[in-house]
GUBALUM-98742 format. One record per residue (C-alpha): x, y, z; residue number from 1. Coordinates in pm, whole numbers, plus 50000, padded with zeros to 5 digits. Each point is the difference from the previous one (the first is absolute). Layout:
% residues N
xx,yy,zz,num
X,Y,Z,NUM
...
***
This chain:
% residues 91
xx,yy,zz,num
83787,05764,96159,1
49887,50279,49971,2
49609,50013,50226,3
49690,50263,49877,4
49721,50004,50239,5
49692,50082,49795,6
49624,50070,49995,7
49661,49826,49897,8
50134,49601,49999,9
49738,49786,50044,10
50057,49669,49859,11
50205,49727,49769,12
49874,50184,49704,13
50127,50301,50112,14
50327,49776,50053,15
50026,49878,49647,16
49929,50350,49845,17
50251,50197,50218,18
50284,49682,49863,19
49865,50005,49636,20
49995,50399,49989,21
50387,50044,50180,22
50169,49673,49820,23
49945,50267,49701,24
50219,50283,50180,25
50333,49980,49853,26
50293,49900,50228,27
49705,49809,50275,28
50038,49603,49999,29
49842,49937,50250,30
49682,50076,50197,31
49885,49912,50332,32
49674,50140,50137,33
49867,49912,50378,34
49629,50031,49967,35
50007,49975,50406,36
50244,50323,50059,37
49920,50191,49644,38
50339,49970,49947,39
50156,49967,49629,40
50408,49866,49957,41
50215,50070,49701,42
50326,49872,49982,43
50154,50412,49891,44
50144,50203,50209,45
50068,50272,49687,46
49756,50313,50092,47
49913,50051,49627,48
49864,49641,49988,49
49852,50035,50343,50
49843,50326,49817,51
49839,49821,49725,52
49878,49721,50225,53
49783,50235,50243,54
49863,50198,49697,55
49887,49665,49813,56
49881,49898,50356,57
49750,50331,50050,58
49919,49973,49555,59
49864,49621,50119,60
49835,50211,50300,61
50213,49853,50333,62
50162,50323,50064,63
50301,49969,50264,64
49878,50090,50342,65
50020,50383,50083,66
49930,50137,49626,67
49599,50091,49933,68
49811,49676,49984,69
49710,50167,49769,70
49670,49838,49865,71
50191,49911,49664,72
50234,49824,50162,73
49775,49784,50193,74
49761,49970,49687,75
50365,49883,49805,76
50091,49743,50281,77
49637,49839,49950,78
50036,49957,49629,79
50362,49898,50079,80
49878,49765,50260,81
49723,49861,49768,82
50252,49965,49676,83
50204,49799,50239,84
49755,49741,50113,85
49920,49920,49695,86
50350,49933,49887,87
50006,49793,50317,88
49680,49840,49913,89
50155,49913,49638,90
50307,49814,50174,91
***
């Protein structure tokens, strides 16, 4: 498992959105999210896949620690969070 520390992770809604979003990345079959530590783990060490995952996280509003965390990232994470909460409520 490869671990990525991210920004803007707030709740279970965020976790749901991240899992759903990253499972669409080709080559990713397993996603684990540690809410308390803001760490996303994926089942790949392939650099191309890791790059795709980091790009996907950033576009969803959850950039890697050390990357820019703009107002746009924060706004996108808010939307992802809300979407993830709706997904959770539907179950």
